[in-house]
N, C-alpha and C positions, 0 to 999 in steps of 0.2 A: 820546446814548447809541449813536447806530451808528458815531460816529467812535471812541468808546471802545473798541467791541468790534471794531472794524476793527485798530486800534492792538495789542490783545490777541493776534489771530489772528496778526498780521505778526509780531511777538516770540514766540508759540510756534513758527511755522516758522522763524524764524531760528534758535530754541535747537536744534531739531530736525534742522536740517541740518547745524550745528557739532556735535551730538552723533554724527550718521552719520559725519561725517569722521573724528571721533576715535574711535570705538567700531564700525567697520563691522561687525564679525562679531557684534555683540549683536543688530542688528536682524534679524528673520525674512526670510528669502528663499524665493520660491515657484518651486520646479522641477518638472517633470512626471518621474514616474517611467519609467523605462527599462522598456518592454514585453520579454517572454522573446524574441518575433521580433525586436525590435529590437536586442537584444545578441546574438541568435544570427546575425543578417546582419552585425551589427558584428566579432564576433569569429571566426567559423565554428566554433563550439564548442557543442555539445547536452548539457548537465549533466545526467545521469539518475542518479537514486538507484535504488539495488537492495540487496536484502537478500541476504546470502550464505547464508542458512542455510534457505531455503525453496523446494527442489526441489517442482515443476517449474517454478516463477515465475524465480526466482535462485538461483544457489549456484555454488561456486568447486570445479572438480575439478581438484587440483593449484594452480595458478598462473592458471589457464582461466577464465573467466566461462561458464557455461553456463545455459539455461532459456528458458522462454518470452519472457521480457521483453526478455533480450538481443536475440533473434532478433527479437523484434514490434519493437524499437525500433530496429534496425539499419533494417527497412524504413520506418520513422517518419521516420529519418534521410536515405534517399535520396529520401522522399516531398519532405522540407523541403529537398533541395538543386535541385530542380526549382521550389518554389514561390519561393526565394530568388534562385535562378541563381547560385549560389555553392557551392563546396565546404564542408562541414560534418563536423565530427569528432564522434565518440561519445565523452564521458567518462566513464566509471562509477564512480561515487560510492557507498561503502559506506553501508547504512543499517540502523536496527534499529528495536526497540518500545520503549526507553528514552528517552522524550521529555525528561529533563531532561538529557539528553546532547547534544553537538552531532551527533551522527549520528541523532537521533531522526528517525522519517521523516516525520512532520510539521514537525517544526522544520526541516530538510533544506529545505525548500519555502518557508516561511515566512522564513527566512532569506535566503533568494536563493543557498544553497549548491547547489543544484540547481533545475532547470528544473521537473521531475516528478519525482514517484517512483513507479515500478513495482513491483506485487509482492501479495500477498494482502491487500489492503486492502478490507475489507468497506465497501460503499456505507452511509453512516449517515445516517439522517434530519435528524439535527442535528449536522453535522459542528462539527470544533473549530474555534475562531477562526482566521480568516485562511486556511484552506483551502477550496478545493472538489474536489468528484471530475467524473471524467469520464463519458459514457457507461460501461456494462457494456462490460467486454472478454471477462469469462470468468465461468463460473457452476458453483459446485458447493452442497454443502450440509453440514452439523455431522453428524458420524457418531461412533462408537465402536469405536476399534479394539482386538480382545481377542486372549488366544491360543485357538484352536479348541475347546479344551476347556472355557472360561468362557462359551461361547454360552448354557447352561442357566442357569447363576450370574448373569448378567449379563443382566437382562430391561428394555431401555429402556421399556417400557410400564409398569413398576411403580416402585415409588420408590427403590429401589436401596439398601435402607437397610443401611449397613456396608459396602457395595462401595466400593473406593479407585478414583477417577477420577482419573488425571492430568491435567493442564491448564497451558497455557503462559501465565505470568506476564504480566499487563498484557494479556492478549487478549479479544476479544468473548466468546470461546468460555467463559472462565473465568468471567465475569459470567453468562452462561445457565445452565451447569452448577450454578453457586450456587444461582441462583434455582429449577430445574427439581426437583434432585435435592437437597433440603435435609436429608434423611437421610442420605446418600454420605460418606464421607471423600475429602476434596480431597486429590489430592498435587499442591504449584505445583511446576514447573519453570521454572529463571532462564535468563536469557541464550541466548547463540548456539547452546549445543549442549541446549538445553532440550528440543526435540521428538526430537532424537537420541535423548537418554535417556529421553525418556516413549516413544516406540515402542518402543524396546530392551526395556523394562521392561514392557511389556503384552504383546508378543509371548513372552516368557519367562515370565510368570506373575508376577513379582515384584510387578506391580499388577493389578488386575482391570483395568482398561480405559485406555486412553489417548483424550482427546475433540480432535478438531480437523476441519478442513476435509477432507473425502474427498480431494480432488486433493492435500495436502499430506500425508496420511497415507499414500496409497499413493507419492506420490514418495519419501517418505524410506524406506519400507519398501523401496523397488525400489533405492535409493541403499544401503542397507544390506544388500542380496543376498539378501533374504529372499524366498522362494517363496509362492504363494497358497495353499500347504498350510501353512505357519508361521503365517498371522496370519487373522484374519478382520476384515471390517468389516459392523457391525451397526448401526441396524435396516436394515430394505428401504427404507424412507420416510427421507428426511431429519429429523433433528430438528429443525431450521430451515433456511432455505434463504438462499444467500449470493448477490449478486452483487458482482464485483469490481471498482473503476474505479483508474484513474491517481489519485492525489494533485497537486493542483494550486493554485496561487495564487489564492485568492478573487476579488483585485482585477483581475486581467487576463484581461477577458472576451473579447479577440482571440485569447489562449494558448487558452483553454478550447474556443473555436468551431474554432481549428486542429485541436487534439487531437481532438475530437469528430469533427469532417469525415474526418479519417483512419481512425476506428475504424467509421465509419458506412460508409465505402466496402469496407472491408477486411470485415467482418461478423466476428463472435468465431469461428464455424465455419471461415470461410476463412482466417483468421488463422493458426487452430491447425491446418489440414491442411497450409498452406506452413511452417510451422514444425517441426511433429511428424511430419507425415506423415499419409495418411488412417486407417492402420491404428493410429494411438496409442490406447493404452489411454485417455489423459488426455482424447482427443477426445471417446472415447465416454463418461466421466466426467460430462464439462461439459455436453454434449448430454442426456445423460440426466437429470441432475439439474435441468436449466433444463426439460424437459418434465416432471418431476415437481410442480415447484413452481408452473407456469404455470397 
């Protein structure tokens, strides 16, 4: 019995060896995935995904990228140069909310198109498959932007029956407003110009309100040249609390710790002061909303 079994094993080994020589591509190979740090050390390029429609996080002014993410990631790039002892270049890649497209913010990271994505990314308790969040680097809350004359009509403490509220398609805010104000009418704004159109319509009274993060509402209003007398942000307390994190690959723990260490060492307040200046209204918004939510 043992001799027969040994012969079978020898025949099987011989067939396997011949098969691997004839069809080497068929047999699986085991290779360790390259980490983000290893790739950056090799190429000298830090690939970052940024949305161009989300001031003050990231936006295009003419052909030039602007925003907190741009300036903050420049500090991170310099930090990586010291860590890796080599020059590192920042490569900026456009992302958006459309996850079925190549430029989707989550997909950009899971496909390794970008090493991380920086923007108004609300940290979710259950992140999408394949991604993780960094520690929070900014805080804000959900509010409504209204025309000053509409402050009485739009009462966030009520049901907002027949009130038309604009929301950005595919956003966390869209889901929240649909659940919180079921008697309201939602106006969905699509694409990269969605927030721009929504803020413009709310400030002019075309719709009753536009819902979003206060940081983004004020950023877009300022970008459009609106003065504080031309719009109001309500209510006094945020409807929901929001903490923002970088989008990172879930499987790369070394990279996550590297990003988190940078955020820890900077602190959100210090980072904003460096990027925007001590008197920036966005610094006030972040600190105030953080205090209201804790």
